[in-house]
Structure formats: C-alpha cells, structure tokens
N, C-alpha and C positions, 0 to 999 in steps of 0.2 A: 615203412620207407616212403610210400607214395610215389608219384611220378618224379623222375629225375631226368632233366633236360640237359643235353650237352651243348654248351655255348661258350664263347670266349668272354665277351664283356656284355653288360646289360644293353649297350647300344646295338648289339647284334640282333636283339629281339625286341627292342623298344618299339612300341607302336604296332607290333604284330601279335601281341598276346593280350587277352582279356581274362577276367575271372568273374564268375557269378555263382550264386547258390543254385543247387539242384532241387527239383521238386518232383512229386509223384503225380502222374496223370490219373484222372478218374473219369471214365466214360467219355473220353475225348475222341472225336472222329479221326479215323486213320491210325489210331494207336492201340497197342495192347493196353488193357486196363491195368494200371499200376506201373506202367513204364516210367523210367526216370529220365527227366529232360531238364535242361537249364531253364531258369525262370526268366531269362532274357534281360535281367537287370545287370548288364555287363559294365564292368569298370576296368580301366587299363591296369595291367599287371604292374605293380610297383617294383622298385629295385629290391626291396626287402623280400617281397613274395618270390621274385626271381631267384634270389640267393637261397631261399628255403627249398626251392625245387631244382637247384643246380646239381648236376652229376659230378661228384668228386671222384678221386681215385679209388675210394672204397666201394663204389657202386659197380657191380659186375656188368659186363657188356650186355648180358641177357636182359637186364632191367633198365637199360638206358633208352631214352628217346633221342634220336639223332636227326637233324635237319639236313636234307640233301637237295641237290640241284642237278637236273639232267636236261641238256638241249633236246628240244622236240622237233620232229619233222614239220614242215609247213603243211598245215591242214586248213581247209575252209572252215570258218566259224560254225557253219550249220551242218557240217559233215560228222555226225556222231558215229555213224557206221565206220567211217574211215579211221576214227580214233581207236575203235575196237580192233581193227585190222593192224594198225600201227603198233598197238601194245603187244600183239603176238610176235612182232618182229624185233622188238626192243631188247637189247642187252642192257638192263636197267642201270647198272653201275660199272660198265666196262670190265666185266669178268669178276667183279668183287662181290657178286650176289648171285644166287641161283637164277638161271634164265627161264625156268619153267613158270609160266604165268599161272597164278592161282585163279584169277578172274577179273572182270571189270564190272563197274557199277555206274550207270548213267543216272544222274540225279537232277531233277528240275530245280529251278531257283526257288528261294524263299521257303525252304524246308528247315525247321528247327533241328531235326535229326533226319538221317537219310536211310539207315539200314532197315529193310523190311524182312519180315518172316515170309519166305516164299510160299508157305502153305496157306497163309491167311491173307497176305497182302497188307497186313498192318505193320506199322513201324514199332520197333522193340525198344528204342531209347538206348541209354547207356548199357553196355553189355560186355561180357568177356568172351573171347573166342575159346574153342576147345578142340583144336586140331590134335594136340598131343595128349589130352586127357590126363594131365598130371594131377596127383593129389595135392592137398594143401601144402605139405612140407617141401615139395619140389616145384611148386607152381612158378617160382621165379626163374626156373631153368628152362622154360619153354622157348620154342622158336619165336623169334621176332618176325614181324611182317613189314615188308617194304611197300609203301604206297606212293605213286606218282600221280599228280593232277595233270591230266592231259587236256584240260580246258574244255570249251573255250573260256568259261568263267572261272573266277577264283572259288575256293571252298575252304572249309575249316576242319581241323581235327579237334574233337572234344575229348577231354581226359578228366576223369574223376580224381580228386586230390587224396583219396585213400585207395591203396591197392587191395586186391582181393584177399590177401592174407590178413591184412589189418581188419578188414570187414569180417572175415570169418572168426578171427580171435575175439571180436566183440560179440558176435552172435552165439558162439558155441562153446560149451564148457570143455569139449574135447575136439578141437578142430582137426587134429591129426587123423581122425577117422572120417574126414569129410572130403568130398570132391567138389571144389568150388564151382559155382554156376551163376548165371545171370540173375536167377531168382534170389540169390543171397544179397545182391545189391538192392533189390526191391524191398526185401525184408529189413535191411539195415535202415533205409530211409523211412519205411513205414513205422519202425520202432522209435522214430524221433531222433536218430543220430544225424548230425550235420554232415553234409557232403557238398563240397564246392566243385565247380567245373571250370577247368582251364580251356581256353579256346585259342588255337593257333591258326593264323591265316596262311594259306598256300595258294600262290598264284600259279598259272599254268607253267609246268616245268619244275615246280617245287615239289618236294616230297618229304616223307619221314620214314624212319625205321623205328618201330615201337614194339614193346612187349604186350601185344594185344590179348594174350592169355592171362596176363598179370594185372593189367590196368583196365578199369571200366572206361569205355571209349565209344565214340561214334563219329560219323561225319556230320557236317552241317552246311547248308547254303543260306542260312537266315540272313535277310537283308541284301541278298545278291540276286539280281534279276536273271542273270544268265544261268543256263544249265552247265553241267560239267561232267566229265567222265573220269573216274578214279580207277587206276589199274593196280593190281595187288600181286606181289610175289611173296612166297613163304620161305623163310630162312632154312638153313641146314638143320637136320634133326639134332636134338639135344644129346649131350654125352650121357649115356646111360650106365657108364661104368661106376 
C-alpha cells in the first residue's frame, strides 16, 4: 500500500511536497550507524506521484495521512518553554482527538532528521513507532498519531514510500511470524531495495494525523534556520475484537 495521503486536488499540496531517494548512514556524526535518511536530492512531487499516493475510499482510516490546521495561541518566537506549556493545554482538534498529550520534541534548525534515541543521544533516521506492538498481519490497524507544529519555524514530515508490511514481505519468507521493527527498514535498504522518501512541509499551526506504526517516518528541519516544537497526541486504541 505505501503512504496514502488524503487531499482534494493536486493544487492542495502543490509546492508543499517533495520526494528523494533514501540512503543508509555509515559512521556519520550524530547518527546511529545504518540509520536511513533522505539523500537531500529533493524534487517536487509531480501530479502523477501525488495520484499514486492519494487515499481513495478503499484505504482504511487507520492507514491514511491527513493534513490538519489548528489556530495557535500567541507566543513569543523565542519562548520554547511556553510552547511546551501551551501544548499541555490544547484540545488539539476541538474534541475530535484524544486530549492526552503524548509528548513534545524541540528540534533545532537544519537537521536532516530529528528523532533521537534518548539512551544514546544519536538520531535514528526513518523508523516505525511501536506503541501497540502489533504483529505483521495487524500492523495497519495501529493507532495513528497527531502532530502539530507549534513553531516558531516550519518543519517537515518524512515518510518512506513502502509501508512496513511491504518491507517485511520482501525480507522474510514467513512475515506472519514477525513483529515489525525499525531495524527491518535498515535491513531492507542494506539489501539494495529502493526506498524513496516523501517530504511534506508544515508551517506553525499545521499538523498531520499519520499511521506512524505502519509507515517509516521522521521529522526534519533541513534548510530551515529556525527551531520548532512538535507536539504529539496518540489516537484511540485499535479495535481488538
């Protein structure tokens, strides 16, 4: 399936989305060895690419990426602490999303990827979340995550163009016995399989709802001088019936 983005017409996302091949790091400062990152050779998303990744009626809600917008309180551009406090008070989508804040991440400008391993301080590159710990066959049923950019600068969402089920089907003879993991993305690229990376720009107040347990993803501030704070909320638990 790969990423499926909900949008009306190509004009709704024109100029906001780019695409580039992904690559694997090797002994690069600040990164896990073998982390997957975009190669920075970005090209604008074409109308044909956009159609390939459009979410039609056959795509379940749990596998869609939706773009959202939320008015933000007035905050001083340099007040990062104030943004963290504001996130705790936000009802992110006026009652249409759980209000329990998962966490916030403050990112400096000009980072190709933003997520760090808190135990090592190194960035992990494209990864999948694992809050629900679902096996291969149910991975597409995991909770989606809501992210809002609280500013002051813009930032990007990075998304791999193959989902974790596609990746596991390629790697394993019996994927049904496997619990998908970030390491699978690294093995996939290391084995020479192509992976492209979509990049979607989010200005302050912009956000996304995305299946981060299903899609390889990360944040980015590449080419952006300002820092930004991202706030995250986790959706309702999947139906286990």
